[in-house]
Structures are given as structure tokens and as C-alpha cells.
C-alpha positions as CSV (number, residue, x, y, z in Angstrom):
1,M,-7.0,3.6,37.0
2,F,-7.1,5.7,33.8
3,L,-6.5,8.9,35.8
4,N,-3.4,7.3,37.4
5,F,-2.1,6.2,34.0
6,T,-2.7,9.7,32.6
7,S,-1.0,11.3,35.6
8,S,2.0,9.0,35.3
9,L,2.2,9.7,31.6
10,E,2.2,13.5,32.3
11,Q,5.0,13.0,34.9
12,F,7.0,11.0,32.5
13,A,6.6,13.6,29.8
14,L,7.8,16.3,32.2
15,W,10.8,14.2,33.1
16,R,11.6,13.4,29.5
17,N,11.4,17.1,28.5
18,R,14.0,17.9,31.3
19,H,16.4,15.1,30.7
20,I,16.1,13.7,27.2
21,T,15.9,15.6,24.0
22,H,13.3,14.8,21.4
23,H,15.9,13.4,19.0
24,Q,17.3,11.1,21.7
25,F,13.9,9.8,22.6
26,L,13.1,9.2,18.9
27,M,16.2,7.1,18.7
28,F,15.1,5.0,21.7
29,L,11.6,4.5,20.4
30,S,12.9,3.5,16.9
31,A,15.0,0.7,18.5
32,L,12.0,-0.3,20.7
33,I,9.7,-0.4,17.6
34,G,12.2,-2.5,15.8
35,F,12.2,-5.0,18.7
36,I,8.4,-5.0,18.7
37,A,8.3,-5.5,14.9
38,G,10.7,-8.4,15.3
39,L,8.4,-10.0,17.9
40,V,5.4,-9.5,15.6
41,A,7.2,-11.1,12.7
42,V,8.2,-14.1,14.9
43,T,4.7,-14.4,16.2
44,I,3.0,-14.3,12.8
45,K,5.4,-16.8,11.3
46,N,5.2,-19.2,14.2
47,L,1.4,-19.1,14.3
48,T,1.2,-19.7,10.6
49,H,3.6,-22.6,10.7
50,Y,1.8,-24.1,13.8
51,I,-1.5,-24.1,11.8
52,Q,0.2,-25.6,8.8
53,R,1.7,-28.4,11.0
54,L,-1.7,-29.2,12.4
55,L,-3.1,-29.6,8.9
56,E,-0.2,-31.7,7.7
57,G,-0.9,-35.0,9.5
58,E,-0.6,-38.4,7.9
59,F,-4.3,-38.4,6.9
60,V,-3.9,-35.2,5.0
61,A,-0.6,-36.3,3.5
62,N,-2.3,-39.4,2.0
63,Y,-5.4,-37.6,0.8
64,H,-4.1,-34.1,0.3
65,A,-5.7,-33.5,-3.1
66,A,-9.2,-33.0,-1.6
67,F,-8.0,-31.0,1.3
68,Y,-6.2,-28.5,-1.1
69,F,-9.7,-27.6,-2.1
70,I,-11.3,-27.5,1.4
71,F,-8.6,-25.9,3.6
72,P,-8.4,-22.4,1.9
73,L,-12.2,-22.2,2.1
74,V,-12.2,-23.1,5.8
75,G,-9.5,-20.5,6.5
76,L,-11.3,-17.8,4.7
77,T,-14.5,-18.6,6.6
78,I,-12.8,-18.4,10.0
79,T,-11.2,-15.1,9.0
80,L,-14.5,-13.7,7.9
81,L,-16.2,-14.7,11.1
82,I,-13.5,-13.1,13.2
83,V,-13.6,-9.9,11.2
84,K,-17.4,-9.7,11.0
85,Y,-18.4,-10.7,14.5
86,G,-15.2,-10.1,16.4
87,F,-13.6,-6.9,15.1
88,K,-16.8,-5.6,13.4
89,K,-14.4,-3.5,11.3
90,E,-12.6,-4.0,8.0
91,V,-9.0,-5.2,8.8
92,G,-7.3,-3.9,5.6
93,G,-4.1,-5.8,6.1
94,G,-2.3,-4.4,3.1
95,I,0.4,-1.8,2.9
96,P,-2.0,0.7,1.2
97,T,-3.9,0.8,4.5
98,T,-0.8,2.2,6.1
99,L,-0.1,4.6,3.2
100,R,-3.6,5.9,3.4
101,A,-3.3,6.5,7.2
102,I,-0.2,8.6,6.5
103,A,-1.8,10.6,3.7
104,Q,-5.3,11.1,5.1
105,K,-5.1,10.6,8.9
106,S,-1.8,12.2,9.8
107,G,-0.3,8.8,10.5
108,I,-3.0,7.8,13.0
109,M,-4.0,4.2,12.9
110,R,-6.8,2.6,14.9
111,R,-5.9,0.5,18.0
112,F,-7.6,-2.7,16.8
113,Q,-5.1,-2.7,13.9
114,T,-2.4,-3.5,16.4
115,Y,-3.7,-7.1,16.7
116,A,-6.2,-7.6,13.8
117,S,-3.8,-8.8,11.2
118,L,-1.8,-10.6,13.8
119,L,-4.8,-12.9,14.3
120,T,-6.3,-13.1,10.8
121,A,-3.2,-13.4,8.6
122,P,-1.9,-16.7,10.1
123,I,-5.3,-18.2,9.6
124,T,-5.6,-17.1,6.0
125,V,-2.1,-18.3,5.1
126,G,-1.9,-21.3,7.4
127,F,-5.0,-22.7,5.8
128,G,-3.5,-22.3,2.3
129,G,-4.5,-18.7,1.3
130,S,-2.2,-17.7,-1.6
131,V,-0.8,-14.6,0.0
132,G,2.2,-13.5,2.1
133,L,2.7,-12.5,5.7
134,E,4.9,-9.4,5.0
135,A,2.1,-6.8,4.6
136,P,0.2,-7.9,7.8
137,T,3.5,-7.8,9.7
138,V,4.2,-4.3,8.4
139,V,0.6,-3.1,9.2
140,T,0.7,-4.5,12.7
141,G,4.1,-2.9,13.5
142,A,3.0,0.4,11.9
143,A,-0.2,0.4,14.0
144,I,1.8,-0.2,17.2
145,S,4.2,2.6,16.3
146,S,1.4,5.0,15.4
147,N,-0.3,4.4,18.8
148,L,3.0,4.8,20.6
149,S,3.6,8.1,18.9
150,R,0.1,9.3,19.9
151,L,0.8,8.2,23.5
152,F,3.9,10.3,23.6
153,R,2.3,13.2,21.7
154,F,4.7,13.1,18.7
155,N,4.0,15.4,15.8
156,Q,3.1,14.1,12.3
157,A,6.6,14.1,11.0
158,S,7.9,11.9,13.9
159,R,4.9,9.7,13.7
160,T,5.4,9.0,10.0
161,L,9.1,8.3,10.6
162,L,8.3,5.8,13.3
163,I,5.8,4.1,11.0
164,G,8.7,3.8,8.5
165,C,10.8,2.3,11.3
166,A,8.1,-0.3,11.9
167,A,8.1,-1.2,8.2
168,A,11.8,-1.5,8.1
169,G,11.8,-3.6,11.3
170,A,9.1,-5.9,9.9
171,M,10.9,-6.5,6.6
172,S,14.3,-6.9,8.3
173,A,12.9,-9.5,10.7
174,L,11.0,-11.5,8.1
175,F,13.7,-11.7,5.5
176,K,16.8,-11.1,7.6
177,A,17.8,-8.4,5.1
178,P,18.5,-5.2,7.1
179,I,19.8,-3.1,4.3
180,A,16.9,-3.9,1.9
181,A,14.5,-3.3,4.8
182,I,15.7,0.3,5.2
183,I,15.5,0.9,1.4
184,F,12.0,-0.6,1.4
185,A,10.8,1.9,4.0
186,I,12.3,4.8,2.0
187,E,11.0,3.7,-1.4
188,I,7.5,2.5,-0.4
189,F,6.7,5.1,2.3
190,S,8.5,8.0,0.6
191,L,10.6,8.9,3.6
192,D,13.2,11.6,3.3
193,L,16.7,10.3,2.9
194,T,18.4,12.4,5.6
195,L,20.7,11.6,8.5
196,I,17.8,12.3,10.9
197,S,15.7,9.6,9.2
198,M,18.4,7.1,8.4
199,I,19.6,6.6,12.0
200,P,16.2,5.6,13.4
201,L,15.6,3.3,10.4
202,L,19.0,1.7,11.0
203,L,18.3,1.2,14.7
204,A,14.9,-0.3,14.0
205,S,16.2,-2.6,11.3
206,V,19.1,-3.9,13.4
207,S,16.9,-4.2,16.5
208,A,14.4,-6.3,14.6
209,I,16.9,-8.7,13.0
210,L,18.6,-9.3,16.4
211,T,15.2,-10.1,17.9
212,T,14.5,-12.7,15.2
213,Y,18.0,-14.2,15.6
214,F,17.4,-14.5,19.3
215,F,14.0,-16.2,18.9
216,S,14.4,-18.2,15.7
217,G,18.1,-18.5,15.1
218,S,19.9,-18.0,11.8
219,E,17.3,-19.8,9.7
220,I,16.5,-17.8,6.5
221,I,13.5,-17.9,4.2
222,L,15.5,-18.7,1.0
223,N,18.4,-21.2,1.3
224,Y,20.7,-20.5,-1.6
225,Q,24.4,-20.3,-2.1
226,L,25.8,-18.8,-5.4
227,S,27.5,-21.5,-7.4
228,D,27.7,-20.0,-10.9
229,E,29.5,-16.8,-11.6
230,F,28.1,-14.0,-13.7
231,E,29.4,-14.0,-17.3
232,I,29.4,-10.9,-19.4
233,S,28.2,-12.9,-22.4
234,Q,24.8,-13.4,-20.6
235,V,24.0,-9.7,-20.4
236,P,21.6,-9.8,-23.4
237,F,19.6,-12.5,-21.7
238,Y,19.4,-10.5,-18.5
239,I,18.2,-7.6,-20.6
240,L,15.5,-9.8,-22.2
241,L,14.6,-11.1,-18.7
242,G,14.0,-7.5,-17.6
243,V,11.7,-7.0,-20.6
244,I,9.7,-10.1,-19.8
245,A,9.6,-9.1,-16.1
246,S,8.0,-5.8,-17.1
247,M,5.3,-7.6,-19.1
248,C,4.6,-9.9,-16.1
249,S,4.5,-6.9,-13.8
250,I,1.9,-5.1,-15.9
251,Y,-0.1,-8.4,-16.1
252,F,0.1,-8.8,-12.3
253,T,-1.2,-5.3,-11.6
254,K,-4.0,-5.4,-14.1
255,I,-5.3,-8.8,-13.1
256,Y,-5.0,-7.9,-9.4
257,F,-7.1,-4.8,-9.6
258,R,-9.6,-6.3,-12.0
259,I,-10.4,-9.1,-9.6
260,I,-10.3,-6.9,-6.5
261,R,-12.7,-4.4,-8.1
262,F,-15.0,-7.2,-9.2
263,F,-15.3,-8.6,-5.7
264,S,-15.7,-5.0,-4.3
265,R,-19.0,-4.8,-6.3
266,I,-20.4,-7.8,-4.4
267,T,-22.0,-6.3,-1.3
268,S,-22.4,-9.5,0.7
269,P,-19.2,-10.7,2.4
270,F,-20.6,-14.2,2.5
271,Y,-21.2,-14.2,-1.3
272,R,-17.6,-13.0,-1.8
273,L,-16.4,-15.7,0.4
274,L,-18.3,-18.4,-1.3
275,L,-17.4,-17.3,-4.8
276,G,-13.8,-16.5,-4.2
277,G,-13.1,-19.3,-1.8
278,S,-14.6,-21.9,-4.2
279,I,-12.6,-20.7,-7.2
280,L,-9.4,-20.5,-5.1
281,G,-10.0,-24.0,-3.8
282,A,-10.4,-25.3,-7.3
283,L,-7.3,-23.6,-8.5
284,I,-5.2,-25.0,-5.6
285,F,-6.7,-28.4,-6.2
286,F,-5.5,-28.5,-9.8
287,I,-2.3,-26.6,-9.1
288,P,-1.1,-27.5,-5.5
289,P,2.1,-25.3,-5.7
290,L,-0.3,-22.3,-5.4
291,Y,-1.0,-23.3,-1.8
292,G,0.2,-20.9,0.9
293,E,3.1,-18.5,0.6
294,G,5.1,-20.7,-1.7
295,Y,8.6,-20.3,-0.3
296,D,9.1,-24.1,-0.4
297,V,8.5,-23.9,-4.2
298,I,10.9,-21.0,-4.5
299,N,13.6,-22.8,-2.6
300,N,13.2,-25.9,-4.8
301,L,13.5,-23.8,-7.9
302,L,16.6,-22.1,-6.6
303,Q,18.1,-25.5,-6.1
304,E,16.9,-26.4,-9.6
305,N,14.7,-29.2,-8.2
306,Y,11.7,-28.3,-10.4
307,M,10.4,-31.9,-10.0
308,Y,9.8,-31.3,-6.3
309,A,8.5,-27.8,-6.9
310,L,5.9,-29.1,-9.3
311,Q,5.0,-32.3,-7.4
312,N,1.4,-33.4,-6.8
313,N,0.2,-31.8,-9.9
314,L,-2.1,-33.5,-12.5
315,F,0.7,-33.8,-15.0
316,G,3.2,-35.4,-12.6
317,D,3.8,-38.3,-14.9
318,L,4.8,-36.0,-17.7
319,T,7.3,-33.8,-15.9
320,E,10.2,-35.8,-17.5
321,N,9.4,-33.8,-20.6
322,I,11.2,-30.5,-20.2
323,W,8.5,-28.6,-22.3
324,V,5.8,-29.9,-20.0
325,V,7.9,-28.5,-17.1
326,V,8.2,-25.1,-19.0
327,G,4.4,-25.1,-19.5
328,L,3.7,-25.8,-15.8
329,L,6.1,-23.1,-14.7
330,A,4.5,-20.6,-17.0
331,G,1.1,-21.7,-15.5
332,L,2.4,-20.8,-12.0
333,V,3.3,-17.3,-13.3
334,V,-0.2,-16.9,-14.8
335,F,-2.3,-18.3,-12.0
336,K,-0.4,-17.2,-8.9
337,I,-1.7,-13.7,-9.1
338,I,-5.2,-15.0,-9.8
339,A,-5.0,-17.1,-6.6
340,T,-3.6,-14.2,-4.6
341,S,-6.4,-11.8,-5.8
342,L,-9.1,-14.4,-5.1
343,T,-7.7,-14.8,-1.5
344,I,-7.8,-11.1,-0.8
345,G,-11.1,-10.5,-2.7
346,A,-12.8,-13.3,-0.8
347,G,-11.9,-11.7,2.5
348,G,-8.5,-13.1,3.3
349,V,-5.8,-11.0,5.0
350,G,-2.3,-11.0,3.5
351,G,0.1,-9.3,1.2
352,I,1.6,-9.6,-2.2
353,I,5.4,-9.7,-1.6
354,A,5.6,-13.5,-1.3
355,P,3.4,-14.0,-4.4
356,V,5.7,-11.5,-6.3
357,L,8.8,-13.5,-5.3
358,F,7.0,-16.8,-6.2
359,M,6.0,-15.5,-9.7
360,G,9.5,-14.0,-10.2
361,S,11.3,-17.3,-9.4
362,A,9.0,-19.3,-11.7
363,M,9.4,-16.7,-14.5
364,G,13.2,-16.7,-14.2
365,H,13.4,-20.5,-14.0
366,C,11.1,-20.9,-17.0
367,F,13.0,-18.4,-19.0
368,A,16.4,-20.1,-18.4
369,L,15.0,-23.6,-19.2
370,I,13.6,-22.3,-22.5
371,I,16.8,-20.7,-23.6
372,N,18.9,-23.7,-22.6
373,N,16.7,-26.2,-24.4
374,L,16.5,-24.2,-27.6
375,G,20.0,-25.6,-28.3
376,F,21.8,-22.6,-29.7
377,L,24.0,-21.9,-26.6
378,R,27.4,-23.5,-26.2
379,T,27.4,-22.7,-22.5
380,P,24.0,-23.1,-20.8
381,L,22.6,-20.3,-18.6
382,S,22.7,-20.8,-14.9
383,V,19.0,-21.7,-14.1
384,S,19.4,-20.8,-10.4
385,N,20.9,-17.4,-11.1
386,F,18.1,-16.5,-13.5
387,T,15.6,-17.8,-11.0
388,M,17.0,-15.4,-8.4
389,V,17.3,-12.4,-10.8
390,G,13.7,-13.0,-12.0
391,M,12.5,-12.3,-8.5
392,A,14.3,-8.9,-8.5
393,G,12.7,-8.1,-11.9
394,L,9.2,-8.6,-10.6
395,V,9.8,-6.8,-7.3
396,A,11.1,-3.8,-9.2
397,G,8.3,-3.8,-11.8
398,I,5.3,-4.5,-9.6
399,M,6.3,-2.6,-6.5
400,H,8.2,0.2,-8.4
401,A,11.0,-0.3,-5.9
402,P,14.2,-1.2,-8.0
403,L,16.6,-0.6,-5.1
404,T,14.6,-2.7,-2.7
405,A,14.5,-5.5,-5.4
406,I,18.3,-5.5,-5.9
407,F,19.3,-5.5,-2.2
408,L,16.5,-7.8,-1.0
409,I,17.3,-10.5,-3.5
410,A,21.1,-10.1,-2.9
411,E,20.6,-10.3,0.9
412,L,18.1,-13.1,0.8
413,T,20.3,-15.4,-1.3
414,S,23.7,-14.1,-0.4
415,G,24.1,-13.5,-4.2
416,Y,26.2,-10.3,-3.9
417,E,28.3,-11.4,-6.9
418,L,25.2,-11.0,-9.1
419,F,24.7,-7.3,-8.4
420,V,25.3,-6.4,-12.1
421,P,22.6,-8.7,-13.5
422,L,20.3,-7.7,-10.6
423,M,20.8,-4.1,-11.5
424,I,20.3,-4.7,-15.2
425,T,17.1,-6.7,-14.9
426,A,15.6,-4.6,-12.1
427,A,16.3,-1.3,-13.9
428,I,14.9,-2.4,-17.2
429,S,11.8,-3.9,-15.6
430,F,11.1,-0.8,-13.6
431,M,11.7,1.6,-16.6
432,I,9.4,-0.3,-19.0
433,T,6.7,-0.9,-16.4
434,S,6.6,2.7,-15.2
435,Q,6.0,3.9,-18.8
436,F,2.8,1.9,-18.9
437,Q,1.8,2.1,-15.2
438,Q,2.9,5.3,-13.5
439,H,2.2,3.9,-10.0
440,S,2.9,0.7,-8.2
441,V,0.4,-1.9,-7.1
442,Y,0.5,-0.3,-3.7
443,T,-0.2,3.2,-4.8
444,L,-2.4,2.9,-7.9
445,D,-5.7,3.4,-6.1
446,L,-4.3,6.0,-3.8
447,A,-2.9,8.0,-6.7
448,A,-6.3,7.8,-8.5
449,R,-7.9,9.4,-5.4
450,G,-5.2,12.0,-5.0
451,E,-4.1,10.5,-1.7
452,L,-0.6,9.4,-2.6
453,I,2.5,10.6,-0.7
454,T,5.6,10.9,-2.9
455,H,9.2,12.0,-2.4
456,N,8.2,15.4,-4.0
457,K,7.9,17.5,-0.8
458,D,5.4,20.0,-2.3
459,Q,3.2,17.2,-3.7
460,A,3.4,15.4,-0.3
461,V,2.3,18.5,1.6
462,L,-0.6,19.1,-0.8
463,T,-1.7,15.5,-0.4
464,L,-1.6,15.8,3.4
465,L,-3.8,18.9,3.6
466,D,-7.3,18.4,4.7
467,I,-9.5,20.6,2.5
468,R,-12.4,20.6,4.9
469,Q,-10.3,22.4,7.5
470,V,-9.9,25.4,5.2
471,L,-13.5,25.5,4.1
472,E,-15.2,28.8,4.9
473,T,-19.0,28.7,5.4
474,N,-19.8,32.3,6.6
475,F,-21.0,33.4,3.2
476,V,-24.7,34.4,2.9
477,A,-26.4,32.3,0.1
478,V,-29.3,33.8,-1.9
479,K,-31.8,31.9,-4.0
480,V,-32.1,32.3,-7.7
481,D,-35.8,33.4,-7.6
482,E,-35.2,36.1,-5.0
483,T,-35.0,39.8,-5.7
484,L,-32.5,42.7,-5.4
485,G,-34.2,43.7,-2.1
486,D,-33.5,40.2,-0.7
487,I,-29.9,40.5,-1.7
488,V,-29.6,43.9,0.1
489,H,-31.4,42.9,3.3
490,K,-30.3,39.3,3.6
491,G,-26.8,39.7,2.2
492,V,-25.2,43.1,1.9
493,I,-26.5,44.4,5.3
494,K,-25.8,41.2,7.3
495,S,-22.7,39.9,5.7
496,S,-19.1,41.1,5.8
497,R,-18.4,39.3,2.6
498,S,-18.5,40.9,-0.9
499,L,-19.4,37.6,-2.5
500,F,-22.8,35.8,-2.4
501,P,-23.4,32.2,-3.7
502,V,-26.6,31.6,-5.6
503,I,-28.5,28.4,-5.0
504,D,-31.9,26.8,-6.0
505,E,-34.6,25.3,-3.8
506,K,-32.6,22.1,-3.5
507,E,-29.4,24.1,-2.5
508,Q,-27.7,23.2,-5.8
509,F,-25.0,25.7,-6.6
510,L,-25.8,27.9,-9.7
511,G,-23.4,30.8,-9.6
512,I,-22.2,33.9,-7.7
513,I,-23.1,37.5,-7.2
514,L,-20.4,40.1,-6.6
515,L,-21.0,43.2,-4.4
516,D,-19.6,45.2,-7.3
517,D,-22.5,43.9,-9.5
518,V,-25.1,45.0,-6.9
519,R,-23.6,48.4,-5.8
520,P,-24.8,50.4,-8.9
521,V,-28.4,49.6,-8.3
522,M,-28.6,48.8,-4.5
523,F,-29.6,52.4,-3.6
524,N,-32.5,52.6,-6.0
525,R,-35.4,51.1,-4.0
526,E,-37.7,51.2,-7.0
527,L,-35.7,48.3,-8.5
528,Y,-35.8,46.1,-5.4
529,D,-38.7,44.1,-6.6
530,E,-38.0,44.4,-10.3
531,I,-34.5,43.0,-10.6
532,K,-34.1,39.3,-9.9
533,V,-31.1,37.4,-8.6
534,R,-30.8,35.5,-11.8
535,E,-30.3,38.8,-13.7
536,L,-27.3,39.7,-11.5
537,M,-25.8,36.2,-11.2
538,Q,-22.7,35.2,-13.1
539,V,-20.9,32.0,-13.6
540,A,-18.2,31.2,-11.0
541,P,-14.6,31.2,-12.3
542,D,-14.4,27.5,-11.4
543,I,-16.0,25.1,-8.9
544,I,-14.3,22.8,-6.4
545,D,-15.9,19.3,-5.9
546,I,-15.1,18.3,-2.3
547,N,-15.3,14.6,-3.2
548,K,-13.4,14.5,-6.4
549,D,-10.8,17.3,-6.5
550,S,-7.4,16.7,-4.9
551,T,-5.5,19.6,-3.3
552,K,-3.2,19.7,-6.3
553,T,-6.2,20.0,-8.6
554,I,-7.6,22.8,-6.4
555,M,-4.3,24.7,-6.5
556,K,-4.4,24.4,-10.3
557,K,-7.9,25.7,-10.5
558,F,-6.9,28.8,-8.4
559,Q,-3.9,29.3,-10.7
560,E,-5.8,29.0,-14.0
561,S,-8.9,31.0,-12.9
562,D,-6.9,33.7,-11.1
563,A,-9.7,33.8,-8.5
564,W,-9.3,34.6,-4.9
565,N,-12.3,32.6,-3.7
566,L,-13.8,29.5,-5.3
567,P,-17.1,27.8,-4.4
568,V,-17.1,24.2,-3.0
569,V,-19.9,21.7,-3.7
570,D,-20.7,18.3,-2.4
571,E,-22.7,16.3,-5.1
572,G,-23.7,19.6,-6.6
573,K,-24.9,21.2,-3.4
574,Y,-23.2,24.4,-2.2
575,I,-21.3,23.9,1.1
576,G,-18.9,26.9,1.3
577,F,-15.9,28.7,-0.2
578,I,-12.1,28.2,-0.1
579,S,-9.9,31.2,-0.3
580,K,-6.4,31.2,-1.8
581,S,-4.9,33.0,1.2
582,K,-6.3,30.5,3.7
583,L,-5.2,27.6,1.5
584,L,-1.6,28.9,1.3
585,T,-1.5,29.5,5.1
586,A,-2.6,25.9,5.7
587,Y,0.1,24.7,3.2
588,R,2.8,26.6,5.1
589,Q,1.6,25.2,8.4
590,K,1.5,21.7,7.1
591,L,5.0,22.0,5.7
592,I,6.2,22.9,9.2
593,E,4.4,19.9,10.7
594,V,5.8,17.3,8.3
595,T,9.4,18.5,8.5
596,V,11.3,16.5,11.1
């Protein structure tokens, strides 16, 4: 059966090469991937809502407080059991998983990722995990597009573009925001903004949104119609909102990584589940609006129904006091990221876009209520407008995607008349946040490991290079206690190289010997036993650590040392050399591969 499939694939490849150009087939696949991403989005959403409906019976409605504590823990437990005993691999449902695949694996994603998040994310969110479904949808679509690209033997450039198409399709299907989806793919995945890349992204985005319209109608996540116009007198408040959004963005990223790194140090997944799930359950028990994605809370805030948004909390009897409401909204901003981080840290599968929008809406709503109730404005601020713009501020700051923030919120809420305040708040939030945090929440860890792909083409190519592929190991190593005779007989005679690494008994790298250093004495046999390796050895111009040095760092070491060959070590042990010429040749080859 496999042979028949392979034969059919080869016949199709021959037919395609004769009748369809690569560009035409790329257009077709981009539309197909958009359709698939739309199906994935519909499936994930419907599975999640089905689980939620099952859990929202009359019994739960009457005694919901206790179940707010139990359900998230149950969902996380089911997810862990599926991952540990079903997949037996880490799911990694976040967008950094896809970015890492592009940077380190040439855009190749494993087959189980085509369905892993599709099964685990609805369970995590359906049972109340405080995360979103956007990232799992993107990862699932990206994995499908990656494997389709491998099936049709596409190069890395086309494979990366189709992964971007999957991301655009997923976002377009979930939010019914096709323009923002294209911008999201370009900003987050650092795709080149060219006509060659724009058309596939456009086809994928349109195909995805048409798919969701067909299966789920015109229903949108956020139901909001602009009722208050933008007033120029409110510009200072939008500027101030941008400043506050930047502070919240920095808080979000710091808290998120602190909690995630704390849980990563716990080796047992069951201990992580027990600790994270219990704290998450307690948080949701005391603050029920943290349950699930939170789009119902956002919609209530956009409609200025903060009483409904904050219902079922411990201070329900006090919400007639506006300052209690302000305090509760501020609490949502503070604790939502903690609940999100606990969900992911405990083993849940989900993303951060929904929590970002949740926090942004609560922040903007809280800000407007504070200003309006201080009593110094003749005309009060539009609370709904600031709720909406607050979401853009946090998306721009946390995700470092200001254009995505502007168009996503505008398309989500049909608030195109608020483009100016959206631009003001998003730009200020992004500018301030980027001064303190150079990378977004998606790319911070990748950047720290030198695995981040950016819009800088040279930097991107350097990141994509696999250093181990240019490692040369045909150098003859000599030990530090050996003699000149050993160098001549083991090295000079048998090696075509003019450079010899010096190591100790444990193969730890100590230095180098150049043939020029040996030549003056190598013909004097009387010195063969007298002169030791340590007497001829010299310090290497620099050393490359295979586990720590990025390609950019290696290039810098070559430039600063003016060396032609540099030794490479792994935990201090010598493993080979890298030559500047071979590195530059690999760079040129990779540049050709990643150019569409």
C-alpha cells in the first residue's frame, strides 16, 4: 500500500512539473491550507463549546462555586494523561513551538502535532483552563501545512510561507478578521512582505474565513457596535492609556516567564499538575471571571455591563460601589496572567491571545471608570471605546505586534472610526515596552538561545544555519604530555592540516599547535623526546561553544579574532573546528534556500 502511494505521488509530481508551475501550485496549496485551518478552527471551537455545555447543567449552575475549583483540575488531569500515555511526547501548543520549528528544523513539524493540540486544547479550555484556543489552532494548521510541504517536496522557503498561510488562516477563521490575520502572520512569523508572499497569505485568509462562514455563520467572538465617536480632546487619555498598557505588558511578560520557569524546574509532571491545578482552582473559585477564555467577560465589558462581567464573585453585594468595581477590574488584570501561566505550567495546552484581550479590556474599562469618577471631566470618556482600545494596547505591547493590534481590534469590533486612538495607544505601548523588553512574549526565550528569526534577512539566515553541518573533524589531536616526535609521526606525517588541537587525558581542549611552530625543530631528531607539546602549544584565538554560541556570535568571533579556523568544544571537550570559508559557503547556500 505504501509503495502504491509513493508511486502515485511520484506520478503526480511528474504531472505537476509538466502542467503546473511551482508558483501556481503554491497558490493552490495556500488556499487549501486556509480551508484546512478554517476546519481546524471550527472543530476546536465546537469541541470546546460542547465540553462547556456538558459542564453547564442545572446542577452545576446551582452549585457552581465548588465546581470552579474542581473542573480546571479535572481538565488538566485528562490533558496530562492523554499527553503522557497517549502521545508520549510534549505537545507544545504555543506559537514559539512553530517559530522554533522554522528556526531550527527548517520548518519541519512532527506528524503528531497535526492532531495533538486539536485534542488537548478543547479539554484544557473546556474545563476552565485560563488560556485561549488561538495558538493551538495556529500550531495544528502549521503542522498540517508543514507535512503537506514535505509530502510535495517543497523547499524551506515555500514551507515557511505555507506555515505562515496556516497561521493567517487560523487567525482569520477564529476572529473573522482577514486583514489582521495576514498582518499577524507577517509580524509574528517575520515573513517577507512581497507580492510573492502576500498572494498566498491573502488566499489562505479568505479561504479560512469563508470556511467558517459556511460552517458557523456570521457569528463573531466580540459583539460590539461603535456608538461613541472619537473626540480630539480625549487624545491625552489615549496617550496615558498607552503608557499604562506598556506597564501591564511588561508585568504580563515577567510574571508569565517567572511562573513557567518555576514549573519547568519541577521534574515530575504530576507534581506540576497538583501544584498548578490546585492554585488555579483556588484562583478561579475566588475570581470566577478567570474561568476559560473569558470572551463573555470581554463582551459584557464592551457593552458596559460590568455587573454581569463581575458576577458570582465574593464581593457581589458590593458592586454597587463604583470603586469596588474598579478594584475588581484591576484584580482581573493582575490575576489573569497568573491563572494563564498556572494553566500552561501545570500541563495545559493553550495560548495567550485570549488572555491578552481579556486583560486589555479590563484595563481599558477600569481606566475609563477611574477617570470618569474622579469628577474633573465635563464630558465623560466612552468606557466602551477605552475598553476596546485597551485590548489593542496590550496586544501591541505583549506580542510586539502593533499593526496586528490595530487591525485586529478594528476588525473584531467594527470600530474603524477609532483608528486614530488605536494607533496612538498601540504605538505608545509598543515603543515603551520594546525599550524595556526587546523581544515579545513569543520570542523572548528563542532570542535568548539565538534561535529567533527576524525580518533582518542576514540575521535570519544566520539563525537558520546548522553549525554542526559545517563542523570539520579531520584534525589530528595531540595530547598535552606527548612529545615533538609524537607530533611529527601522529600529526604532521598523517594529517593534511597545518593545525593540531591540544587536549588532555579527558579530551578537554587546551590550545593549538601550528605547523609553523613545529617546522623549525621537526627535522632535528635529537629534540623529538626533549620538547613537549605543552612547550609548543599556544592559546587559540577564540573558542566556539557548540551549545552556547549562536551563529551570529560565531561570526563575530571570526571577525574579532581574524582567525581562519576556530576550535569547537562541547562542555569543554574538543569536537572539531569550523573554518570561515566553509561557514560563508553554508551561509550563501542557506540564503538561496530561504529565498522564495
